[in-house]
N, C-alpha and C positions, 0 to 999 in steps of 0.2 A: 443331330437335332435339325429342326426345320427352320430355314432362314430365307428371307426374301429382301430385295432392295428395289426401290422404285427405279424403273427403267423407261426412258422416253426416247421416241424416235420422232424427230421433227419432219413430218412428211405430209403432203396434202394430196388427196385423191379426188377426182371429179367424176360423178356419175350423172350422165344426161338422161338415161332412161333405164329403168329396171322393169321390163315388161314385154308384152306382146299381145296376142289376141286370145279370145276365148277364155280358157280357164288356166292360163299360164300363172305360175306362182308369182313372178314379178310383173307388176302392171305399171305402165307408165304413169308417172306423177305429172307429166307435161311441164316439168320445170327442172332446172339444174339443181342437183343436190350436192352440197359441198360438205365434205367430211374431213375434219382435221384429225389426222391419225396421231394419237398420243402413244399408242403401242400397236404393233401389227400382230403380235402373237400374245395370246393369253395362256398362261401356263397353269398347271395344277399348283395352286397357290401355296400349299404347305407341304405337300408330299409329292413323291415321284414314283410310286409303285402301286400295284393293284391292291384293292381292298382285300384284307385277310391273307395277304401274301407277303407282307413286309415284316421283317424282324425288327424289333425295337433294340437298337444297339447301345442305347444309353443304360449304363449300369443301374442308375437310380430307378428308371422306369421298369427295368426287369425285376426289381425287387417288389414293385407293386403287383406284378403278375396278374393283370386284368384279363378276363376272358374276352371282354369287349375292348380289345386293345386299339382297334382302329375304327374310324368312321370316315365317311367320304361324302362329298357333295359336288358333283360334276367337276368343277375346276379346282377344288381344294381338298383332296384326300389328306387326312391328317391322323396322327395317333391320338386316341382318345385322351391319353394322359397329358397331351401338350396343349390342346385347344383352350382358348379363353372364352368360349361360348357354350351355350346350353344346346347339346345335341342328344336327343332321345332316340335310342335304337330299340326296335322291336324285332326280335329274332324269330326265325322259323320255328324253333322249339317252343317259344311262347305262343306263337300264333296257333299252333296245332292243339294247344290245351285250352284256349279261350272259347267261350260259347258264342262264336261269331261265324258268319258265312259271307261277309263282304268286308272290303277294306274300310268302308265308311263306318260300319259297326265297330271295327277294330280300333279306329282312330279315336272314338269317343272315350276310350279308356286312357288316352295319353294326356299327360299333364300339359296344361296350357292350350289344349286344342278344343275347339267348340264345333260340334257336329250337329247340324240342324237338318233333319231328313223330312222331305215332303213325301217320298215314296218308300215302300218297304225294302229291306235287304239291299240297300245301296242302289236302287233304281235311280233316285235323284237325291242328292244331298249337297249342302253348302258347308264348306270347311273354312274355318277361320282360326287364327292363332293370336293369343294375347289381346283379345278385344278388338281385333281388326275386322274388316269385312271379308266376305268370301272372294272378293276380287283382289285381295291383297296378299294371297298366298301363291307362290310359284309351285307348280307340280312338275316333277321330273320322272322319267322312266329310264332307268339305268343311266342316269346323269344327263339325259337329253330333255330339254325344255318342251313340254307338251301343253303348256298353259293355253287356254282358249281365249283369243282376243275378242270374241263376240260377247261372252259373259262368263263369269266364274261359275255360274250354274252348271256349265258343261265341262269344266276342266277335269273332273274325275271320271269322264267317259274313257276309262282305260281299256286297251285291247287285251287285257289279261284279267283273270279273276284271282281270288285270294289264294287258290291252290298253287299258283305259279310264283307267289311272292316269297322270296328267300328272306328278306328283311326289309324293314322300313326305317329310314333315317329322317328325323324331324329336326330341322334347324329352327329353334325358337328365337324370334327377334329378327331384325333387318338383315337381309342378305343381298341387297342391291350391289354392294361393293364387290361381291364375289360372283353373283349370278346374273346381274343386270336388272333392268326394270321389272317390277311386279313381284320380286321377292321382298315385298314391302314390310310385312310383319312376320315373315317366315318362309320356309321352303320345305317341301316333303318330297323325298326321293324314294321311289319304289324300285327295288332291285329284284329282278327275277333270278330264279335258281337253276343251275345245271349241276348235275352230279359228275364225278370224275370217272364214272364207269357207265356202261350201257344199262339203261333202266327204263321201266315202264311203271307209271303210277296212275291208278284209276280210282275215281271216287263216285259214289252215288248217294243221294240224300232225298228224303221225302218228309213231308210234314203237313201240318194243318193248312187250311185254305187252298187245297190243291197244289201245294208247293212240291216241285221236283227239281232236281239239279243233278246233272251228269257231266263228268269231265274226265279227260285223260291227258297226261303229258308224258313225254318220253325224251330221254337223252340217248343219243347214239353217236359213237365216235368212230371216225374213219381216218386213220393216219394222223395228220396234224389238224384235222378238222373236227370240231365238236359242234353238234347240232342239238337244239332244244326245240320241240314242237309241242304246243298245248292247244286244246280246244275245250269249250264248255258251253252247255245249253242249260237255261234255267227259266222256269215259268211259275206262275201262281194265278189263282182266281181272284186274289186280293182279300185283304182283311176287312174291307168294307166296300160299298158300291164304288165302282170306277177307280179301283186301285189294282186292277189286274196288270200283269206284265208278261212279256216274253223277251228274253235276251239271249244272245249268243256271241261268242268271240273266238278268234283263232289267232295264234301268235307263233312266230318263228324267231329264234335267236341263234345265229351261227357265229362261231369264233374260229379263226384260222391262225395257227402259229407259224410265222414265217421266220424261222431261225432266230427266235427271241422277240421279233416284232409281232404285233398282234393286229389282226383285222377283224372288226366286229360288224355284223349286219343284223338288224332287227326289223321285222315287218309284222304289223298287226292290224286286225280289223274287228270292230264291234258294232252290233246293231241292237238297239233297244226300242221296244214298242211298249207303251204303258198308259193306262188311264191316269190322268193327272188331276185328280179330284181337288178342285179349288186351289191349284198350285199358285197362281199368280193373282187371283182375286176370288173372294168368297161369293161374289155376285153370280158367277158362272161356274158351278161345280163340275159340269160335265165336260171338262177339258181333256185333251188327248195329245200325246207327243210321240214322235219317232225321231231317234238320233242315230246317225251312221258316222262312224269315225274310222279313218284310215291313217296309218302312221308308218313311216319308214325312216331309218337312219343308217348311216355308214360311218364308222369311226376307225382311225388307225392310231396305234400307239407304238412309238419307236423304242428300241432298247438303247443302251448306252448311258453315258454320264448325263448328257443333256436329253431330257425327255420331251418329245414333241408329239402332240396329239391333235390332229385336225379331225373335224367331223362335219357332216352335212346331214340335214334332216328335212322331212316334209310331213305336215299334218293337214289332212283334209277333213272337214266336218260338214255334214249336210243334215238339216233338221226340218221337220214340218210340225208346226204348232197349231192345234185346232182349238179355238175357244169353245166351239160347239162340236162335240164328237159326232153327233148325228145332225146332218144338214136339215132334216125336217123339223128339228127343235130349235134351229137358229132364229135369232131375232131378225126382224125385217131390215135392219140397218147393217147386218153382217155382210161384209164384202168378200169373205173367203178366208182361207187359212193363211198363216204366215210361213214363208219359205226363206231359208237362209243357206248359203253355201260359203264357207270360209276356206281360204287357202293360205297356208303358212309355209314359207320356205326359209330355212336358216342355215348358216354355216359359221363355224368358229374354229379357232386354232389355239391350242394351249401349249405352253412351253415352260419347262422348269430348268433354270440355269443355276447349278450349284457353284459356289466359289468360296474363297477363304472367309468371307464375312457372312455367310449364310446362303440362302437360296432366294433367287429373284423370280418372280412370277410376271410374265408378260403375255398379253394376248388380247383378242377381240372377238366380237360376235356381231354378225350382220343378220338381220331378220326382216323379211317382207311379209306384210299381213294384208289380205284382201278379202272383201266380202261382196257377194252378190245377194240381193234380197228384194222383197217387195215392201219392206218397211224400214230398212236400215240403209243409210247412205244418201247420196245425192241422185237426182233423177238421171237416168240413162237416156241417150238420144234415141236408142232403139231397144225395145224389150227383147228378151231372149227366153227360151223355154227352160223350165226347171228340169234337170235330168231325172228321169224316172217318175215324173209327176205330170200326168196328162192335163191336169187342170191348173197347173202353176206357171206363173210367168215372173221372171226377174225384171223389175223396173227401176231398181236403184243399185248403186255400187259405191264403194269407197276403198281406198288403199292408202297405206302408209308404210314407210320403211324406218328401221331403227338401227343405229350403230352404237355399240358400246365397246369401250376400250378400257383395259384393266392393267394396273401396275401394283404390285405388292411385294413387300420384302418381309421375311421372317428371320429373326435372329434369336438364338438361344445361348444362354450362358448358365451353366450349372442348373439351378432350379428355376430360372427365369426364362420365359419365352415371350417375345413381343412380335406381333404381326401388324404391319401398318400398310395401307394402300389407298388407292383412289380409283373410282370409276368415272370416266368421262362419257357422257351420253348425248347423242343427237337424234332427234326424231323429226321426220319430214312433215308430220301433221301438226306441229305445235306453232310454227311461225316464228320461232326464235332459235338462237344458236345452241352451242354446247353448254351443258351443265355438268358440274363436278360434284361427286359424292364421296368424301373421304371417310376413313374409319381406322380404328386401332383396337386390337385385342391384346390383352395381357393375362398371363397366368404365372403364378408363383407357388411353388411347393414349400410350405412352412415346415412340414415334416414329410416322411416317406408316405404318409397316408392323407394328409390334409393339404388341400390346394385352394388358393384364392384365385378368382377370375374377375376381370373387369374389362369393360369395352365401351367404346363410343362409336356410333355409326350413323350415317345419314342414309336415307332410302328414298326411292322414287317409285310411283305407280302411275302408269298411263291410263287414261279413261278407256273403257271398253267401247266397242261399237254400240252396245245397248245404251251405255251412259250417254253417248253422243247423240244418238239418232232415234231411239225407240219412241214411237207414238202409238197410243192406244186409247181406249175409252176412259182409262183412269190414269194414264201416264204420258208425260212428254219429256223427251230427251233434250239435251242442250249441247249443240255442236261447238260452243265456245268455252267448254270446260278447260280448266288448267290441270296439269298433272298434280297428284298428291305428293307431298313431301313430309318427311319426319326426321327428328333428331332423337336418338335413343341412347340413354345411359343405363348401364347394367353392371351389377357387381354381385358377388356371392361367394359361397364356400362349397367345396366338394370334399367329402370324406370317402376314400376308396380303400377297402381292405378285402381280404379274402372272404367272399360271401356277403359283404356289406357295401352298400352304395347309398350315401346320403347326400342330398343336395338342398341348399337353401339359397334362393336367388331373389333379388329385388331389382326392379327396373322402372324407368320413367321415360315416357315417350311424349314428345311435343310434336303434334301434327298440325300442318297448315294446308289450306286448300283442300280439305278432306271432302270427298265426293259422297253424296248420299241422295237417295230418293226420299223426299219428304215434302211437307207443306207447313205453313204457319196455321195456328189455330184460327186466325181470322179468315182463312181460305177454306174452312170446313165445307166439305161437299165438292170442292174443286179437285183438279187433277194433282197428282204427285209429280214433281219435277226434279231433275237432277240439278245440283248446285254445288259450288265449292264452299262448304262450311268453313268459316275463317280459321277456327282453331279448336282442336280437341286434345286435351292432355290426359294421358293414361298413366296411372300408377298401379303397379302390380307386385305381388309377392307370390313366390312358388316354393313349395317344399315337397320333397319326396324321400322315402325310405324304402329300400329293397333289401330283404334279408333272405339269403339262400342258406337254409339250415344244414343242408348236406355238406356245403363247403365250410361252414362255420364249425360244425361239430365233427364232421368227418364220418358220420354214420347216417343210415337211413332213419328218418323219423316219420311219425304220422303226418305232421305238417312239414312240407318240404320247402315252401316258398311263401313269403308274405310281401305284398307291395302296397304302399300307401302313398298317394300323392294328393296335394291340395293346392289350389290356385285361387287367389283373391285379386279382384280388379276394382278400380274406381276410375270413372271418367268424368272430367270436368266439362260441364255443358252450360256454364254461366253466361257464356258469350252469345248464346242463341236462345233467349227465352221465348216460350210459346211455340217452339218448333216441334212438330210431330215427325219422328224419324221412322223409316221402314226398316233400316238395317243397322246403322252406325251405333245407335244407343241401346239396342237390344242385345247387350253383351252379358256374358256369364259373370255375375258378381262373385259367386262362390261356387266352386266345384271340388268335390271330394270323391276320390275313387279308392276303394279297398278291394284287393284281390287276394284270395287264399287258395293255394294249391296243395292238396293233401292226398295221401294214399288211403285206400279203403281195405283192399284185400288183394294180395298177389299182384296181378297186373291191372287191377281196377283202381282208378283214381278219380278225383273230382276237382273241379275248379269253380270257385264261387267268385262272383264279382258284384260289388255293391257300389252304386253310383248315386251321388247327391248333386243336384243342380239347383241353383237359385239365380234366376235370370232377371236382369234389370229391364224395365220398360213394360210394354203391354201391346194390346191389339184391340181391334174393333170386332165385337162378337157378331157373327153372321146372322144370328137369329134376332137378338135384341137390339142390335146396332149400338150397344153400349160399349164404352171403353173399359177394358179389363186389364189389370196388371197380371203378369205371369206369376203363377204360384210355384213355390219350390216343390220338389218331389224327390222321392227315393225310388230307385229301380234295383231289382235283384235278378241276376242271370246265373244259370247253373249248367255245367257240362259234366256228364259222367262218361268216362272213356276207359275201354279195355284196350291196352296198347301192347302190341307185340312187334318184333322187328319187321315182319312181313305184312302186318295188317293192323288196322285200328277200327274198332266199333264204338260208336258213341250215340248218346241221347242227350239232347240239350233243350233248354227252355229259356227264352228271353222274356223279360218282364214276368218273372216267375210268380209274383204276387198279384198279377193282373191289375196293375195300377192304371187308372184313367188319368191321362194328362195330355197337355198340349205343349209344344216346344217351338212351334212356328205358326204364329197367328192363331187361328181357330182350328187348325187341322188336327183332328184326333189321331194320336199315335197308336200303333198296334197294342192290343192287350197281350195276354200270355200267348206265346207261339211256341209250340213243341215241334221238334224236328229229330230225326234219327238218320244215321248214315253209316257207311263203311268206306274205308280207304285201304286199297291194296297196293303194296310196294314190292316190285319184283326186279331183281338184277338179272341180266343175261349176258 
C-alpha cells in the first residue's frame, strides 16, 4: 500500500543570478534570490512504478479487479483504488470511438471540465475545471509541466494531435500540493502512446469547409531503445469568415532501458496559423494569430527500492497577434502587431522512499520564466529584433523564477489510506517570502465495492504575464497583482464493480485574491482591468455513472456502453456588487453529458453523444450593444465506425442537429460539421 511521511532538510541555497544574454532560459533578476530548501528531492508521492506496469499486491484491491487500476500525475502515480481524489481517465479505446478530432473537443465530454472554443477543431480553446478560470489549470505532457506563463489561452498548444494520445488523466480539484503553482483548480496530463512492437499508423480525414487532416505515427524498436515519431498536418477554409486555419506538428519520444533504469527523451514542435474572428474583442473581427511552440524534456527513472526520477525541460513559445489581419484595413491609431517570445526552463527531482510506516515523498521543482515582447513587461534599455519577423521589435521584457518544494507521506492500513503533505513555494516576482500549502486526502473502503473519499487542500496560482502587463484599446494589466489562493473541501462516494463505475462528489472552494478581467458598472465604456477580487466561494456537486454491459452481462449486446455525468456549480458573488466579469463568473451552472456506444451490424458501430450546457453570466452583443445572458443549449454528436484490427473507416458529425448557439461572448459556434476518414494500423 502507498505510504508517505513528511521529510524535511534544513538547508539554504543562494542564487545570485539565473541568466545570461540574448534568449537564454535563465535571465538575471539583478538581485539575490534566497530559497529555503524544505526538501531537495520530490518523489512520486504515492507510487513508485510506471503507469499500467504495477501489480496491485493488496488482496482487497485484487478482488475489485478494475481495468483502470492505476492513474498517474507527474509526481504521484497511484492505484485508482487507493486515491482519495477525483481523477477521470479517458482511454485510447474511448477516444477512438468518440466523434472528435481534437483534444479540446474530447475534453468537453469530461465531467467538471468547461471547454470554451474560439476557433474550430481545437485551434484555440480555453479549458477550466470546476468553475475556475482557464489560467487555473495545469497542463502536462507525459508528466512534464508545459503550462504557458504568458496566458492560459496558449497552454493547449500541444506538439501532438489526438492520434498520438494514449490516454488523458484529469485531476479535478486543487493540485498545487502535488504539482506546484497553477494546478489551482485541477490538472490535465496528456500521455502519448507507444506500442510494444514495430508499428506504423496512418490516418486521413476530410470534411466540410475545406477540412483536411493527414497524420502518421510509428513505433520502432532497436535493442533496448524504443522510438515513437508522429507528424500531423491539418487545415480548413473555416466555418465562417476569418476562421480558416493551418496547423502542423511533429513529435518524438524515445525511451532507453538501461538495465532496469529508464531514460526518456521527448521533443516536439507545433505551428498554428488561424483567422481569429473577434477572438479578444467584437469591435475588430478581422484578427489573426500565429503560434509556434517548441518543447523538449529529458527524464531518468532509477530502479531499486528507492525510486529517483530527475528531469529537465524547456518550452519556447513565439506568437504574433494581429488586431487587423490586413494592414490596409487598420485604423489610423494602429501601431502594429503584438509580438511575444516566452522561454521556460525547469528542472525537478522526485524520490520515493519506502519504509516500515509507509512511503515518503520528497522533492522539488525549479522553474524560470521569461518573456520578450512589445506589450508585456518593463521597457528594455535597447530594443531587439523579433526572430523571423522583419517588421517586429521587442521593446519590453520580464522574468521571474519559482521554487517549489514538496513533502508528502502516505500510510495505508487495511481499507484506509491517508496521504498528507505540504508544498512550500517561493517566487522572485512577488516581493515576499515562502508560502506553505498543505493538504490531506483520505479514502476508506466500506465494502469491497463502495469507497468514501475526503480531502482538504490549499492551492496557489501565479498571475500570468498578460494579467500583469497587457495594455490595449480595451484592456489594462496590473503589475501589482497578488497570487490567487484557495481552500478546497471535498467528499464523496465511489462504487466500483465489474463493468460499473458510479461517482458522487461534493466540494466547496473558498477563493481569495481571485484574478479577473472586469470593470464596475459605473465604468461602462471604460477599459477592462485585472484585479484581485476579494472572495469567490464555489459550491459544486458532480455525479457520474458508467455501465459496460459486456462486462456486466458477459455477452455482446446491442448497447455496449452507456455513460452519464452531471455537474452543478454555484458561485457566491455577493461581495462584489455591480462588477462585470469577463471570465470568472461565466461558469457552467449545469452540465449534463450522455454517451451511448452500440453495435449496428458485424463490425459497424455507432457512438452518440448528447451535451447540455447552462452557463451563468452573459456578454455584450456586437451588433445591438445590449447585454445578453447566455442561453442553455443541447448538442448532439454522432460517429459511425467500421472497425477491423488493421483499419477503421468512420463518418462523423458534430452538432448533428445544426444548433445555433454561442458559448464565448458573441462568437457563433460551428453548425453541423460532417467529416469522414480512415485509419490504417500495420505491424512490421
